[in-house]
C-alpha positions as CSV (number, residue, x, y, z in Angstrom):
1,M,-42.0,-38.9,-16.6
2,H,-39.3,-41.4,-17.5
3,L,-37.9,-41.4,-21.0
4,W,-38.9,-45.1,-21.6
5,S,-42.5,-44.4,-20.8
6,L,-42.7,-42.7,-24.2
7,F,-42.2,-46.0,-25.9
8,G,-44.7,-48.0,-23.7
9,S,-44.0,-51.2,-21.8
10,P,-43.1,-54.3,-23.7
11,R,-46.0,-56.8,-24.0
12,V,-45.8,-60.5,-23.8
13,S,-47.4,-62.2,-26.8
14,A,-49.0,-65.6,-27.0
15,G,-46.7,-66.9,-29.8
16,G,-42.9,-66.8,-30.2
17,P,-39.8,-68.5,-31.5
18,V,-38.9,-70.6,-28.5
19,L,-40.1,-73.7,-26.7
20,V,-38.6,-75.2,-23.6
21,V,-37.2,-78.7,-23.0
22,D,-35.9,-80.3,-19.8
23,R,-32.5,-79.0,-18.7
24,K,-31.3,-82.5,-17.9
25,R,-31.6,-83.5,-21.5
26,A,-29.9,-80.4,-22.8
27,S,-26.9,-82.4,-24.1
28,E,-29.0,-85.0,-25.8
29,P,-30.0,-84.7,-29.4
30,L,-33.7,-84.1,-30.0
31,P,-35.2,-87.5,-31.1
32,S,-37.2,-87.5,-34.3
33,A,-40.3,-88.6,-32.4
34,T,-40.2,-85.6,-30.0
35,P,-43.5,-83.7,-30.4
36,V,-43.0,-80.2,-31.8
37,A,-45.4,-77.5,-31.2
38,L,-47.1,-76.2,-34.3
39,R,-46.1,-72.7,-35.3
40,K,-48.5,-70.2,-33.8
41,P,-49.7,-67.1,-35.6
42,E,-47.1,-64.4,-35.6
43,S,-47.4,-61.8,-32.8
44,A,-47.6,-58.1,-33.4
45,P,-44.3,-56.4,-34.3
46,G,-42.4,-55.3,-31.3
47,T,-44.0,-57.7,-28.9
48,V,-42.1,-60.0,-26.7
49,P,-42.2,-63.8,-27.2
50,P,-42.7,-66.0,-24.1
51,P,-39.4,-66.5,-22.2
52,A,-37.7,-69.8,-21.5
53,A,-38.6,-70.4,-17.9
54,G,-35.3,-72.3,-17.1
55,G,-34.2,-75.3,-19.2
56,V,-33.0,-74.8,-22.7
57,T,-34.1,-72.3,-25.3
58,V,-34.9,-74.0,-28.6
59,T,-34.8,-71.5,-31.4
60,D,-37.0,-71.4,-34.5
61,P,-34.7,-71.3,-37.5
62,A,-37.1,-69.3,-39.6
63,M,-37.5,-66.7,-36.8
64,V,-33.7,-66.5,-36.4
65,R,-33.2,-65.9,-40.1
66,R,-35.8,-63.2,-40.0
67,A,-34.2,-61.5,-37.0
68,V,-30.7,-61.6,-38.6
69,K,-32.0,-60.4,-41.9
70,A,-33.7,-57.3,-40.4
71,A,-30.8,-56.4,-38.2
72,A,-28.2,-56.8,-41.0
73,L,-30.2,-54.9,-43.6
74,G,-31.0,-52.1,-41.1
75,N,-27.3,-51.9,-40.4
76,A,-26.5,-51.8,-44.1
77,M,-28.9,-48.8,-44.5
78,E,-27.1,-46.9,-41.7
79,W,-23.6,-47.6,-42.9
80,F,-24.5,-46.6,-46.5
81,D,-25.0,-43.1,-45.0
82,F,-21.6,-43.2,-43.2
83,G,-19.8,-44.7,-46.1
84,V,-21.0,-42.0,-48.5
85,Y,-19.6,-39.3,-46.2
86,S,-16.2,-40.9,-46.2
87,Y,-15.9,-41.6,-49.9
88,I,-17.0,-38.1,-50.9
89,A,-14.9,-36.3,-48.2
90,V,-12.7,-34.4,-50.6
91,T,-15.7,-32.9,-52.4
92,L,-17.5,-32.1,-49.1
93,G,-14.4,-30.2,-48.0
94,K,-14.7,-27.9,-51.0
95,V,-18.5,-27.5,-50.5
96,F,-18.7,-26.7,-46.8
97,F,-15.4,-25.0,-46.0
98,P,-13.5,-22.0,-47.3
99,S,-11.3,-22.4,-50.3
100,G,-7.6,-22.4,-49.8
101,N,-5.4,-25.2,-48.5
102,P,-6.8,-28.6,-49.7
103,T,-5.3,-30.3,-46.7
104,A,-7.0,-27.9,-44.4
105,Q,-10.3,-28.6,-46.1
106,L,-9.9,-32.3,-45.8
107,L,-9.0,-31.9,-42.1
108,S,-12.1,-29.8,-41.5
109,T,-14.3,-32.4,-43.2
110,F,-12.8,-35.3,-41.2
111,G,-13.2,-33.0,-38.1
112,A,-16.9,-32.9,-38.7
113,F,-16.8,-36.7,-39.3
114,A,-15.0,-37.2,-36.0
115,A,-17.3,-34.8,-34.1
116,A,-20.2,-37.3,-34.6
117,F,-18.1,-39.9,-32.8
118,L,-17.5,-37.7,-29.8
119,I,-21.2,-37.6,-29.1
120,R,-21.7,-41.4,-29.6
121,P,-21.0,-42.2,-25.9
122,L,-23.9,-39.9,-24.9
123,G,-26.1,-41.8,-27.4
124,G,-24.9,-45.1,-25.9
125,M,-25.7,-43.9,-22.4
126,V,-29.2,-43.0,-23.5
127,F,-30.1,-45.8,-25.9
128,G,-28.3,-48.6,-24.2
129,P,-30.0,-48.5,-20.8
130,L,-33.3,-47.8,-22.7
131,G,-32.8,-51.0,-24.7
132,D,-32.3,-53.0,-21.5
133,R,-35.4,-51.3,-20.1
134,V,-38.1,-51.2,-22.8
135,G,-36.7,-53.7,-25.3
136,R,-34.2,-54.0,-28.1
137,Q,-36.7,-53.6,-31.0
138,K,-38.1,-50.2,-30.0
139,V,-34.7,-48.6,-29.6
140,L,-33.4,-50.1,-32.9
141,A,-36.4,-48.6,-34.7
142,L,-35.7,-45.2,-33.1
143,T,-32.0,-45.1,-34.0
144,M,-33.0,-45.9,-37.7
145,I,-35.4,-42.9,-37.8
146,M,-32.8,-40.5,-36.4
147,M,-29.9,-41.7,-38.6
148,A,-32.0,-41.4,-41.8
149,A,-33.2,-37.9,-40.8
150,G,-29.6,-36.7,-40.1
151,T,-28.3,-38.0,-43.4
152,F,-31.2,-36.6,-45.4
153,A,-30.6,-33.2,-43.8
154,I,-27.0,-33.1,-45.1
155,G,-28.3,-33.3,-48.6
156,L,-30.3,-30.2,-48.1
157,I,-27.6,-27.9,-46.6
158,P,-26.6,-24.9,-48.8
159,S,-22.9,-24.6,-49.6
160,Y,-20.3,-22.3,-47.9
161,A,-20.4,-20.0,-50.9
162,T,-24.2,-19.5,-50.3
163,I,-24.6,-19.1,-46.6
164,G,-21.1,-18.8,-45.3
165,V,-20.2,-20.1,-41.9
166,W,-23.7,-21.5,-41.3
167,A,-22.9,-24.3,-43.9
168,P,-20.3,-26.0,-41.7
169,V,-22.4,-25.3,-38.6
170,L,-25.4,-27.1,-40.1
171,L,-23.2,-29.9,-41.3
172,L,-21.9,-30.4,-37.8
173,L,-25.4,-30.4,-36.3
174,A,-26.5,-33.1,-38.8
175,R,-23.5,-35.2,-38.0
176,L,-24.2,-34.9,-34.3
177,V,-27.7,-36.3,-34.9
178,Q,-26.2,-39.2,-36.8
179,G,-23.6,-39.8,-34.1
180,F,-26.1,-39.7,-31.3
181,S,-28.4,-42.2,-33.0
182,T,-25.5,-44.5,-33.9
183,G,-24.6,-44.7,-30.2
184,G,-27.4,-47.2,-29.8
185,E,-27.0,-49.0,-33.2
186,Y,-24.2,-51.5,-33.2
187,A,-24.6,-52.7,-29.6
188,G,-28.4,-53.1,-30.2
189,A,-28.1,-55.0,-33.5
190,S,-25.3,-57.3,-32.2
191,T,-27.2,-57.9,-29.0
192,F,-30.3,-58.7,-30.9
193,I,-28.7,-61.3,-33.2
194,A,-26.6,-62.8,-30.3
195,E,-29.7,-63.3,-28.2
196,Y,-31.6,-64.9,-31.0
197,S,-28.9,-67.3,-32.1
198,P,-28.3,-70.9,-31.0
199,D,-25.0,-71.2,-29.0
200,K,-23.2,-73.2,-31.7
201,K,-24.0,-70.8,-34.5
202,R,-23.6,-67.4,-32.9
203,G,-20.4,-66.6,-34.7
204,F,-21.8,-67.5,-38.1
205,L,-25.1,-65.7,-37.6
206,G,-23.4,-62.7,-36.0
207,S,-21.1,-62.4,-39.0
208,W,-24.0,-61.4,-41.1
209,L,-24.3,-58.1,-39.2
210,E,-21.0,-56.9,-40.6
211,F,-21.9,-58.5,-44.0
212,G,-24.7,-55.9,-43.9
213,T,-22.2,-53.2,-43.0
214,L,-20.0,-54.1,-45.9
215,A,-23.0,-54.2,-48.2
216,G,-23.9,-50.6,-47.1
217,Y,-20.3,-49.5,-47.7
218,I,-20.3,-51.0,-51.1
219,G,-23.6,-49.3,-51.9
220,G,-22.2,-46.0,-50.9
221,A,-18.9,-46.5,-52.6
222,G,-20.5,-47.8,-55.7
223,L,-22.8,-44.8,-56.0
224,V,-20.0,-42.3,-55.4
225,T,-17.7,-44.2,-57.9
226,L,-20.5,-44.1,-60.5
227,M,-21.1,-40.4,-60.0
228,T,-17.4,-39.6,-60.2
229,A,-17.1,-41.5,-63.4
230,L,-20.2,-40.1,-65.1
231,M,-20.3,-36.5,-63.8
232,S,-18.0,-33.7,-64.4
233,S,-16.1,-32.3,-61.5
234,Q,-18.1,-29.1,-61.7
235,D,-21.5,-30.9,-61.6
236,L,-20.4,-33.1,-58.8
237,L,-19.3,-30.0,-56.8
238,A,-22.3,-28.0,-57.7
239,W,-25.2,-30.5,-57.0
240,G,-24.2,-34.1,-57.6
241,W,-22.8,-34.7,-54.1
242,R,-26.3,-34.2,-52.7
243,I,-27.7,-37.3,-54.5
244,P,-26.5,-40.1,-52.1
245,F,-27.5,-38.1,-49.0
246,L,-31.1,-37.6,-50.4
247,I,-31.4,-41.2,-51.4
248,A,-30.6,-42.2,-47.8
249,G,-34.1,-40.9,-46.7
250,P,-36.2,-43.5,-48.5
251,M,-33.6,-46.1,-47.7
252,G,-34.0,-45.3,-44.0
253,L,-37.7,-45.9,-44.3
254,I,-37.1,-49.3,-45.7
255,G,-34.8,-50.1,-42.8
256,L,-37.4,-48.8,-40.3
257,Y,-40.1,-51.0,-41.8
258,L,-37.9,-54.1,-41.4
259,R,-37.1,-53.3,-37.8
260,M,-40.7,-52.6,-36.9
261,R,-41.5,-56.2,-37.9
262,L,-39.0,-57.6,-35.5
263,E,-40.0,-59.4,-32.2
264,E,-38.1,-59.1,-29.0
265,T,-35.5,-61.8,-28.1
266,P,-36.0,-64.8,-25.9
267,A,-33.3,-63.6,-23.5
268,F,-34.9,-60.2,-23.1
269,A,-38.3,-61.9,-22.6
270,A,-36.8,-64.0,-19.8
271,E,-35.3,-61.0,-18.2
272,L,-38.6,-59.2,-18.5
273,E,-40.4,-62.1,-16.8
274,K,-37.9,-61.8,-13.9
275,A,-38.6,-58.1,-13.6
276,H,-42.3,-58.6,-13.4
277,Q,-41.8,-61.0,-10.5
278,D,-39.4,-58.6,-8.8
279,E,-40.0,-55.0,-9.6
280,Q,-37.6,-53.9,-6.9
281,A,-34.7,-55.7,-8.5
282,R,-35.6,-54.2,-11.8
283,A,-35.5,-50.7,-10.4
284,K,-31.9,-51.2,-9.1
285,V,-30.4,-51.5,-12.6
286,R,-28.9,-48.1,-13.1
287,L,-26.2,-46.6,-15.3
288,R,-23.7,-47.1,-12.5
289,D,-24.3,-50.8,-12.4
290,M,-23.6,-50.9,-16.2
291,V,-20.2,-49.3,-15.6
292,T,-18.7,-50.0,-12.2
293,G,-20.4,-53.4,-11.9
294,Q,-18.9,-54.5,-15.3
295,W,-15.6,-52.6,-15.3
296,K,-13.4,-55.6,-16.2
297,A,-15.7,-56.6,-19.1
298,L,-15.8,-52.9,-20.2
299,L,-12.0,-52.7,-20.4
300,L,-11.9,-55.8,-22.5
301,C,-14.6,-54.5,-24.7
302,M,-12.8,-51.2,-25.3
303,G,-9.6,-52.9,-26.1
304,L,-11.2,-55.2,-28.7
305,V,-13.3,-52.4,-30.2
306,L,-10.2,-50.3,-30.5
307,V,-8.3,-52.7,-32.8
308,F,-11.5,-53.5,-34.6
309,N,-12.5,-49.9,-35.4
310,V,-9.1,-48.3,-35.9
311,T,-8.3,-50.9,-38.6
312,D,-11.9,-50.7,-40.0
313,Y,-12.0,-46.9,-40.4
314,M,-8.4,-46.9,-41.6
315,L,-9.2,-49.2,-44.5
316,L,-12.8,-48.4,-45.4
317,S,-13.0,-44.7,-44.5
318,Y,-9.5,-43.2,-44.7
319,M,-7.9,-45.1,-47.5
320,P,-9.9,-43.6,-50.4
321,S,-8.9,-40.2,-49.3
322,Y,-5.3,-41.3,-48.6
323,L,-5.0,-42.6,-52.1
324,T,-6.2,-39.4,-53.6
325,S,-4.8,-36.7,-51.3
326,E,-1.5,-38.2,-50.2
327,L,-0.5,-40.5,-53.1
328,K,-2.2,-38.5,-55.9
329,Y,-3.9,-41.6,-57.2
330,D,-6.8,-41.3,-59.6
331,E,-10.0,-40.9,-57.5
332,T,-12.2,-43.2,-59.6
333,H,-9.6,-46.0,-59.7
334,G,-9.0,-45.7,-56.0
335,L,-12.6,-46.1,-55.1
336,L,-12.9,-49.1,-57.5
337,V,-10.1,-50.8,-55.7
338,I,-11.7,-50.3,-52.3
339,L,-15.0,-51.5,-53.7
340,G,-13.2,-54.8,-54.8
341,V,-11.6,-55.2,-51.4
342,M,-15.0,-54.9,-49.7
343,A,-16.5,-57.4,-52.0
344,L,-13.7,-59.8,-51.2
345,M,-14.4,-59.3,-47.5
346,M,-18.1,-60.0,-48.0
347,C,-17.3,-63.3,-49.6
348,A,-15.0,-64.3,-46.7
349,Q,-17.3,-62.9,-43.9
350,P,-19.7,-65.9,-43.2
351,F,-17.0,-68.5,-43.6
352,V,-14.8,-66.8,-41.0
353,G,-17.8,-66.4,-38.8
354,A,-18.6,-70.1,-39.0
355,L,-14.9,-70.9,-38.4
356,S,-15.1,-68.9,-35.1
357,D,-17.8,-71.3,-34.0
358,R,-15.5,-74.3,-34.6
359,V,-12.1,-73.1,-33.4
360,G,-13.2,-70.3,-31.1
361,R,-13.3,-66.5,-31.2
362,R,-9.9,-65.9,-29.5
363,P,-7.8,-67.7,-32.2
364,I,-9.6,-65.7,-35.0
365,I,-9.2,-62.3,-33.3
366,A,-5.6,-63.1,-32.3
367,T,-4.8,-64.0,-35.9
368,G,-6.1,-60.6,-37.0
369,C,-4.0,-58.7,-34.4
370,A,-0.8,-60.6,-35.3
371,G,-1.4,-60.0,-39.0
372,F,-1.8,-56.3,-38.6
373,L,1.3,-56.1,-36.4
374,L,3.4,-58.0,-38.9
375,L,1.9,-57.0,-42.3
376,S,0.8,-53.4,-41.9
377,V,4.2,-51.9,-43.1
378,P,4.6,-54.4,-46.1
379,A,1.0,-53.8,-47.1
380,L,1.3,-50.0,-47.1
381,L,4.6,-50.2,-49.0
382,L,2.8,-52.1,-51.7
383,I,0.0,-49.5,-51.7
384,R,2.6,-46.7,-52.0
385,E,4.2,-48.5,-55.0
386,G,1.3,-47.1,-56.9
387,S,0.5,-49.7,-59.5
388,L,-3.0,-51.2,-59.6
389,W,-1.9,-54.7,-58.8
390,A,0.3,-53.5,-55.8
391,I,-2.5,-51.4,-54.4
392,G,-5.0,-54.2,-54.8
393,L,-2.7,-56.7,-53.2
394,G,-1.9,-54.4,-50.2
395,L,-5.5,-53.4,-49.6
396,G,-6.7,-57.0,-50.1
397,A,-4.3,-58.3,-47.5
398,L,-5.5,-55.7,-45.0
399,G,-9.1,-56.5,-45.9
400,L,-8.8,-60.2,-45.2
401,L,-7.1,-59.5,-41.8
402,L,-9.9,-57.1,-41.0
403,V,-12.4,-59.9,-41.6
404,C,-11.0,-61.6,-38.5
405,F,-12.5,-58.8,-36.5
406,T,-15.7,-58.1,-38.5
407,A,-16.7,-61.8,-38.5
408,A,-15.9,-62.6,-34.8
409,M,-16.7,-59.4,-32.9
410,P,-20.5,-59.4,-33.3
411,A,-20.6,-62.6,-31.3
412,T,-17.7,-61.9,-29.0
413,L,-18.7,-58.5,-27.6
414,P,-22.3,-59.3,-26.5
415,A,-21.0,-62.4,-24.6
416,L,-18.9,-60.1,-22.3
417,F,-22.0,-58.9,-20.4
418,P,-25.0,-60.5,-18.7
419,T,-28.5,-60.1,-20.2
420,K,-29.7,-57.6,-17.6
421,V,-27.2,-55.0,-18.7
422,R,-25.9,-56.3,-22.0
423,Y,-27.3,-53.6,-24.3
424,G,-26.4,-50.7,-21.9
425,S,-22.9,-51.9,-21.0
426,L,-22.0,-52.8,-24.5
427,S,-23.2,-49.5,-25.8
428,I,-21.1,-47.6,-23.3
429,G,-17.9,-49.6,-23.8
430,F,-18.2,-49.8,-27.6
431,N,-19.0,-46.1,-28.1
432,I,-16.4,-44.7,-25.8
433,S,-13.7,-46.8,-27.6
434,V,-15.0,-45.9,-31.1
435,S,-15.3,-42.2,-30.2
436,V,-11.8,-41.9,-28.8
437,F,-9.9,-44.2,-31.2
438,G,-12.0,-45.4,-34.2
439,G,-13.9,-42.4,-35.5
440,T,-10.9,-40.1,-35.0
441,T,-8.6,-42.3,-37.1
442,P,-8.9,-40.3,-40.3
443,L,-8.4,-37.0,-38.5
444,V,-5.5,-38.2,-36.4
445,V,-3.6,-39.9,-39.2
446,T,-4.1,-37.0,-41.6
447,A,-2.8,-34.6,-38.9
448,L,0.2,-36.9,-38.2
449,I,1.1,-37.1,-41.8
450,G,0.8,-33.3,-42.1
451,A,3.0,-32.8,-39.0
452,T,5.7,-35.4,-39.8
453,G,5.5,-35.7,-43.6
454,D,5.7,-39.5,-43.1
455,T,3.1,-41.3,-45.3
456,M,3.8,-44.5,-43.4
457,M,1.8,-43.2,-40.4
458,P,-1.3,-45.4,-41.3
459,A,0.8,-48.5,-40.9
460,Y,2.3,-47.4,-37.5
461,Y,-1.2,-46.5,-36.2
462,M,-2.6,-49.9,-37.1
463,M,0.3,-51.7,-35.5
464,A,-0.2,-49.8,-32.3
465,A,-3.9,-50.8,-32.3
466,A,-2.9,-54.4,-32.9
467,V,-0.8,-54.5,-29.8
468,I,-3.6,-53.2,-27.6
469,G,-6.0,-55.7,-29.2
470,G,-3.6,-58.5,-28.6
471,I,-3.5,-57.7,-24.9
472,A,-7.3,-57.7,-24.7
473,V,-7.4,-61.1,-26.5
474,W,-4.9,-62.5,-23.9
475,Y,-7.4,-61.8,-21.1
476,L,-10.5,-62.7,-23.1
477,T,-12.5,-65.8,-22.0
478,E,-13.6,-68.0,-24.9
479,S,-17.3,-67.8,-25.5
480,A,-17.8,-70.0,-28.6
481,G,-20.4,-72.6,-28.1
482,K,-21.4,-71.4,-24.7
483,P,-24.6,-69.8,-23.5
484,L,-24.7,-66.0,-23.1
485,P,-24.1,-64.9,-19.5
486,G,-27.4,-64.8,-17.7
487,S,-29.2,-66.9,-20.3
488,P,-30.0,-70.6,-20.5
489,P,-28.4,-72.7,-23.3
490,A,-29.8,-72.1,-26.7
491,V,-30.0,-74.9,-29.3
492,E,-31.3,-74.9,-32.9
493,G,-34.8,-76.3,-33.1
494,P,-36.4,-78.4,-35.9
495,G,-37.3,-76.7,-39.1
496,D,-35.8,-75.5,-42.3
497,R,-32.0,-75.4,-41.6
498,A,-30.9,-74.5,-45.1
499,G,-29.0,-71.7,-43.5
500,F,-28.0,-68.3,-45.0
501,S,-26.5,-67.3,-48.3
502,P,-25.6,-63.9,-49.7
503,S,-28.8,-64.1,-51.7
504,G,-31.0,-65.1,-48.8
505,V,-30.0,-62.5,-46.2
């Protein structure tokens, strides 16, 4: 029995978010007298709206907002879980590993963190093709269930002092469940938003995915900071560290509810219709086609994801521990500074996303690469200076440069691949790059500092990543304002176009 048969076949509903207009009039504005179909009753969650049979896909703004909201909030739930692990890493090292060298404990903790990323490509190879086969919505719901379960389990594991070596073993198993499920998360969520968005707003709408990521990180960081400030070190070490992991269970259920209410995208519906007409062509789409048939796009994807994730994990995951363990900075103040940087990034996120629709994705991403190449050393020197204003200025500069990636990548990466293999190919390329370079960043940088004694290693690592990212941008084809490969042009339909706001997402 095929794995996808467990989920059932996607169904085509009678209602949906698209209607079709004549291709010849695609470039003409819709006249005010053009008849507009009345909104039909919503279809059951998880069903597929009718595809655009050629011509132009006209999106329903209300349906687009609902899709972006669900994808972004679900992503926030998942990255709350990952964020908590990063921000409480020093405490986890003491709980799950033998006492002794604090650096060895931190390395062990980040080793378990990195191990989850090593299994992500396997998750991508399972969930990606599955998403192209049975639908994006079903796979996104499944990844949410697994992520919440893995995180909740961490909060239940006894300490090393209680069960000995089984404590780190169980921690590793829970992290592997998280990593496997996350293998299908980012590619699925970014694909979902990209396929729902009108061509001229794909950058703006895609930027809300990483807005959700930052919101999740802020939730995790805020909770850890509050606990660190209000609890004694003994209480935090004894039982307090479990609280954020146990909270993640109910939060995961909320994310699951939101994702179960999603409908499939017009692009997937059109591909499904083609498959119904030609079952033989559908059967030929294999994992090999997603790799060898897309190798150029995969290389570009991996280069872009490398610079995106190395800088992301360096700033948001590693810097709190760097401030505490390497610079001996007060743990609470260090977390508060990171919290402020993420809030700054959230404010800039939708504006930079909208800018990428106007000037293009390539200039925005190239600006981020150039900035990290030129400013990583000055920014880290400011951070090492030690005063609150210097740390805030250094981290703030890096955070604004990172927005160039977080705002533009969700729209850039899905546009590298055709609809038929988009979820699968993007999952494979994204997760291989994240596993080898992004998720291992805290571990590698900590080891490099331990081996060389040079606390400037984070800057050098980000500069190297920026060079690779710049090479990828050089070969990248501009996708702003253009249809996704394999899909007809998508324009915004009539309706409430008030747009998004931080309070409305």
